[in-house]
C-alpha positions, 0 to 999 in steps of 0.5 A: 615388522615391528617389536612385540610389546614388552610386559613384565611386573614391577612393584606389584603392577604389570608394566607394558612397553611399546616400540622397544627395539629388539637390541635395547638393553634392559639398562637403557630401558630402566634409566632412559625410558622408565627413569629408574636411575638408582640402577647404575651404568658402570662398565657396560659389560657385566663386570662391575655389578653396578647395574644388577637387578633381580628377576622373578621367574615362574618355574616348577619345583620337584613336585611340579608345583609353580614356584618363584625363582630369583636371579640377580642379573646384569642389566647393562648386557641383558636385552630388555625383551628377554625379561618379558613375562617376568617380575623385576626389582630394581633397588628403588622397589624393595621399600615400595613394592606392595608384594614385599612385606617389610618388618613392622615399623621398618622403612628399609628392607633387611638387606639395605638395613644391614648395609647401612648398620655395617657401613657398607657404602661410601660413594654409593655408586656400587651400592645398588648393585650390592643391594640387589645381589644381596636381595637375590641371596636373601630371597634364595638362601639367607632368610632366617639362616646365617650366611657364611663368608664363603657363600657370601663371597660367591654370591657377590663375586660379580660386584666390585667396590672401589672405596668401601672395601668388602669387609663391611659388605660381607658382615652385612651379608652375615647380619641381614638374616639376623634382622627381622625378616622381610617376605615376598608374597610370592603366591601373589606375584605367581598369580600376576605372572600367570596373567601376563603369560596369558596376555603374551600368548595372544601376541602375534608371533611375527615380530622383530624379537621372537622367543618361542616356547618350543624346540619345534617352533624355534627350528622353524623360525631359525629356518625361516630367518637364518640371519636373525641374531640368536641370543640366550643369556646375552652375556656376549651378544650384549657386549656386541651392543654396548662395546661394538655398537652393533645393531640387530633388526631381528632377534631370536631368543632360545631361552623360552623353549621348554625343551632347551631348559631341561636337564635330565639323566637317562641312559648313563648321560646327563643331558643338559638343554642349551638354554639352561643357565650356567648356574643350573648346569654347573649344579648339575655337573657338581652333583656328579663331580663335587670337586668342580664346585670352586671351578664353577664359582670361579666362572665369571660372577653369579649375575653372569652365571644367572644369565649366561647359558651352557649352550651359548658359551659352547656355541660361541666357541671363544678360545678362553670360554671355561666350560669347553675344556671341562666338557671336553675332559668329560667327553661330552657330545653336543646335539645340533638340530634343525627342521631337517633332523638332528646330529650329535658329535664330540664337543671338540669337533664343533670348531673349525677356526676362531669362533667358527664351527660346523653348524649350518645356517638353519641349525642350532645347538640344542643340547650338551650331553655328558657321560655320567661316571661309570661304575667300577673299581678303577680310580678316576682323577679329575681336576679343573684348573683356571689361572687368571690374574684375579681370583673371581670374575676374570677371564682365564689365561689358561684353563686346563681340565684333566680326567685320568683313570687308573687301574692297578697303577696303569693309566687306562684312559686320559682326557684333557681339555685346554683353553687359552692355549689355541685359536679354539678350545682344544683336546690334548690328544698327543698328551693323552697318548703319552699317558695312556697305557703308562704307569701313573708315576712321576716320571710318566707325568714329566714326559707327558708335561713335555708333550703337553707343552709341545702340543700347543703354540699359545699367543701372547696378549694382555693376559699372558705371554705365550711362554708363560702359558706353555710353562703353565701347561707343564706345571699344571699337569705336575700339580695334577699328579701331586694332588692325585698322590694326596698332596694338599693343593696350595691356592687361594681357595684353600684359605678360609678367612672368617669375619669377626663377630 
């Protein structure tokens, strides 16, 4: 058994690499095999963004026409074989790719030009990552249109700078769209990617890195190789490689299975395939619940959300994973499948202990089903709170999501999901019972807050003490009630500071 050849597109030409181990990271291949040292190694855990590169993936638009979708991702924790069949751009490529048409007489891409003009770099170590995040933003959003500060901050939330300061970098994000434009020849890139896909289809499937394109094949491979390491976006498994130095002789990648990438609405449910990226999944959730935007934007940085998947986050089962409290509060179901058949269960019933779940060795989590908001005259309050030391790109000390339905002043239903307060993502069933059937008043909420604080026994760690977490649970429920009464929130996300002209 040997790794399959790795094919991707770079600088307009197909690249083929042989004998790349299944657990080798993309950053290792770039720096050590291809000698592309412009892409830096910083934290090796997807937090600093120095390793950011941009992938171009062939997708279909709403009309079924092929289009090129750009994603800035962290190469330090992304397994190299996961970019098979895609286009890849590093910081060295923006001025050297023949498929990128630069403005006449210019030697730099507008992203690079804007950073230089705005003095957006000093030591330069973080600069390649900022350039690539800005390039992804430029291709997806900013060509010909100015980007506001909030949009720029969200797009750059996964990139850290320790010496320049963020103001000139945000100014560059604003100014890059005002410079003479550069364009990617998307039809040419798509044509080359189609040729790569044809080449991949002829490769023998039996190898150490398997990335099947259908659910049927995926489940069969899972049954045949239950000991294979399952990966999706590698945002957690990548850390096992870079930080724990774990090795995997066989890897099963779920992200190419068409059925697992789909997001659909049917029969009152929003059905999110397990391999849909976090960015795609949150966009679908925000379309139904717009108030979730800021919570979604604070789930790690954009490069992590572009790689990580909703199914991977749920299956991983970390007690501080932010998506699970939200999905629990929304009443989500998870769909598990194997060659023996499928089954559905409430998301909170998936977990049996710390990072342990009910899945059999041959089962995979294939979909998350979220009930759509029902029609009716009832008032539904939904809020998602994340408390962390940093505003962006940080792990929660406590995550609390509450959904309460009120009819004629009485709570008719309540669902509460909590993270960071138990060994598993948890549902606050005792607190829900204390609210249901009671008048929606300050007195009811005060009683329920005491129940919520007593329902969990959080531990103390580097992020927060157990007593602080208990206090947060009660205060967040009080805040939820105040906001339901129309009181404006008072938090950093409510503060808007624009860059001066």
